[in-house]
N, C-alpha and C positions, 0 to 999 in steps of 0.2 A: 644415339644422336639423331638418327632422321626423325626418331619420333617426336623430339622437343621442336623441330620444325614446325612453322605455320605454314605446310603445303597441305595440300589434299592427297587423298591416298593414291592417286592417279599417280601426280608428279613425284611421291615419295618411291613408288615402285619403279618409275622410271629412272629416279636418280640410283636406285639400289642395283638395277641391271647394269646400267652404266659403272657404275662404281665396281662392278664385280667382272663384268664382261671386256671392258677395254682394257684394264691392265692383263688380264688373263690371255686376251686375243694378241694384243701388242705383243707379250712374251712368247706367244706361239710364232707369230710373224717373225719375230726377231730371230729365233732359232731357226725357223724354216729357210729366212733368207740367208742365213751362215751356212745352212745345210747344202741349198742351193749355189751358194758361192764357192763352197768344196768341190760340189759335182761340176761346175763349171769349170774350175780350175783341173780337176782329173780330167775332164774334156779335153783341157787345153794339152794336157800332159799327153793324151792318147792322140791327139792332132800332131803333136811334135814329134813321137815316136814314128807314125806314119808318114812323117816329113822325112826324116833322117832315116826311114828303115833302108834305104838304097847304100848308104855309107854303114849300118852295120851290116849288112849282108856281105859288102865289098870286104871289110876288114876282115870279117871271119873266113872269108875265102882265101885271103892273101894270107893268113897267119898259117892255113893249111900248107903254104910251099915257102913261108919265110917266117923265123921267128925275130926279125927285127923290126920292134915294135915303132922305133920313132920314125923309121921310114915308111911303116904303113899308117901311122898317124897323117904324118906330112903330105901322102900322096891323096889324101882325101880331101886334101884344099880344094882339088879341082872340082870334086862333086860339091863340095860346100859351096862354090862358087855359083856352080850351076843351079842349086836349090835355091840358095838365096836369091838368084835373078829371078827364079820362076815364084817364090811365093814371099817378095818383099812387099808385092801391093796387096796382101793379106796380112801384114803386122808384124813379119819375122824380121827382126833387127840384125841379128848375127847367127852363124853356125860356126862353133868351135868343138875342136876334139882335143881333149888334153888330157895328160898323163896321170899317173897315180899322185904325184906332188904336184898338181894344179899348175903344169906348165904347158902350154898353149903348143900343141904340135901341129895341129891343122886349123885352118881360118879362111873363112872367105874374103878377109883382109889380110893380105901377105904382111903387114905392118906389125899385125897381132902376134906373129912367130915368135914364140918363146917367153911370151909374156905369162908372167905368174897370177893365177886368179886367188891365191889362197891368202891375199891381203884383206879379203874380205871375209870375216868369219862365219857367215851365212853360207858362201860358196863352200868353204871347208868342210862345212856338217854335210852339205847336200852333195858333195862330190861323188862319194861312193853309194849313194841310193838314189832311186828314180823319184823323185820328187822336185817340187819346182819353188822358187823363191823370188820375191819381190827385192830388187836391188836396184837404187838411183831409179825409182819412176819405170824399170822395165822387169818384165817377168821371164824369167830365166827357168827352162826345163833342164833338169839334169838326169842323162839317161845313161848310166853304165852298160858298158860291152863286154860281155863273155863269151867265150867260145864254147866249142861242146862239150869240152874236159874242165869247163867252169873256169878258166883262166881269165884273169882280168886283161883286157885288150886298151881300155880305155875310157873316158868318158865323152859323150856327146853333149855339149851346151848349146841350146838353141833358145834365143831371145826373142819376145815378141814386144811391140811395142805398150807400155803400159796402159796409154790412153785407149786404145785398142781394148784389152783386156778389161779397164776399170769401165769402159762403156758397157760393157757386157755386162759387168757387175752392177753397174747404176740399173741397168734395164731391167736385171733380176729384182734389185732392189723395188724399184718402182712399181713392177708388176706384182710383187709381195704386199707391199703395203696398198695397192690398190686392190689385192683381193681380199686382203685382210680387212681395209675398211668395208668392202662391201658384205664380207661375212659378218663384220660386227654389228652393221645395220639391219642384215638379215635376221642373225640371230638375237639380236636386241627386239627387234619387230616380231619374231615367233614367241621369244620367251613372253614379250609384254602380251601379246594374245592370248598366251597360256595362261599367264598370272591372271589377267582379266578375266577371262572363263572361268577359273577355277577359286579366284581368291577377291578380285576387286567387285565384279559383278554379284556374288552372293551377299555381300557386305553393303554395297550400295542399296540392294533390293532389301535388305535388312533394315537399312537405316530409313527407308520411306515408308516400311511397314511402322516401324516403331513410333516414326513421328505422327503417322495418321493414328495409332493407338495412343499417344501422348494427346492428341487431339479429340480424343472420345469417342473414335470410329473403333471400337471394340469386334466388330464384324470383319475386320481386314484378314484377308486370306493371307497366309505365310505358307509358302509350299519349299520344304527341305531341297535345294535345287543340288546339293553335293551331300557325301555320306561321310563326312572328314567332321573335323571341329566345328567348322562354320554350320555344318548340317546340324550339328548337336546342339550350338546356339540358335539356329533357328527355331528348333523343335523346344528350346527351354522357353523362348519368347512367345512360342505358340502356346505352351504351357500356363505361362504367367497370365497372358492375355484371357485364356479360358477361366483361369482361377478368379481373375478380377470380374469378369462378366457372372460368374457364378457368385460371387458375394455382393455384387450388384444388386443381382437378381434376389437373394436373400434380403438382403436390405430393403428392396422396393417391397418385398412380401411383408416383412416384418412392420413396413411403414405402413401398407394398407390394412394390415390387423390391428396395429394400433390406433388408426384413425379409427375403424369400426369400434373398437373397445371405447375411445372417447366419446364418440357419438352414441353408443349403449348407455356409457355412464350420464350423459349430458341428459340423455332421455329420463332416465332414472331420476336424477336430479330433480330435472323439470317436472315432473310425474309427481315426485316426492315435495317438491315445492307447490303445486296446485292442491295436492293432500291436504298440505300445512295449512295453505291460506284458507283453504275450505274450512278445516277443523277449527280454526281460530275464529271465522267468521259463523260458523255454528255455535261455537261456545258463547261468542260475545252476545248472540242472537237470546241462546240460552239465558245467559245470565241476566240479560235486558227484562227478558218474559218474568224470569224468576224474580228478580229485584221488583217488579211491577207488582207480581203476583202476591209476593211477601209484604211489601210494602203496605198497601191496602189495608189487610187484617192487623199488620203491626201495628199502623196509626191508629187502627179502633181500639186495640188493647192499651197502647200507650195514652189515648183518651179516656179509656174507662177506668185507667189504674189511676189517672190525675184527679178524675171526679170521685174515686173511692177514697182519696186522701184526703180531699175536702171534706169526706163526710165521716171521718175517723178524728180523734182527739190526737193531736201531736205525741209521737212517741210510743204510742199503743200498738199493740203487736199487729192490728189491721194496717194500721198507718204504716209501719215499718216494710210489712210485705208488698205492700202497692207501691212505696217507694223504690224497694228493690227491682220490681217489675218495670217502674218507668225507668230507672236509671239504667238498667242492662238492655233498655230499647233505645237509647239515645246515642 
């Protein structure tokens, strides 16, 4: 398709590079941004676990002395309030401790005690797994707690302001987009320089040389810059130039030889014409002289024959002989 566009080779190469690199690097940037977003959320989950580690530690300690899990979860409301007051300026919106049924047993807000979180299907799926989800513009990290015997003690839910998390994600996306743009520009420039050196420049040099050859300059020098197909093309053009030059030299030599032969034939014809003219003049002179030399005695013979006829009788043998002589001379 690019071959049919009325663009020069540089523009076509630039368009081709853009068509190939921009979607490729855009896809890579999108995948990278998704990966960085996952890394960020993993970091948020790790931060959440670090924040609520005092609650995890206290729940495990209390479970060693008491098996009443509801009481253990409820008394963690005190630590939840303390930790919430410490980290609320960092984007923490709530800290809750729920049981296996999703009932809140401990919370930084006492009004939330006894409330079920299973109304949200995503929260239900994440309840027994250490992962985070976005719910109502909030990012909530779920951290299940087990004792040393792998007995489930509850799940700690710590929420973060979605705007705070989203701003970090947006920063990552902006950073990724900026880096992708810079990398795209750099790669396009590097690839263009590479293609210019190995493809465009040799072709342009061949174009200049072929135009000079077409203009009659058969001494134009062709240097095979590369050893690829372009270099083979340059060698083929050089061979064609040499062949044309040899044929022109052959034609020039043949022309000189032909001119020499024509000049030789012309000289021979001129000499022959001169000889013919001389022969014609000699012939004319000879005939003129011979005519003069013959006519004088012939006139005498004819006159004498006429006199003889008058001396003989008509019809006689001598008269007829003299008449024959006179008739033959006329």
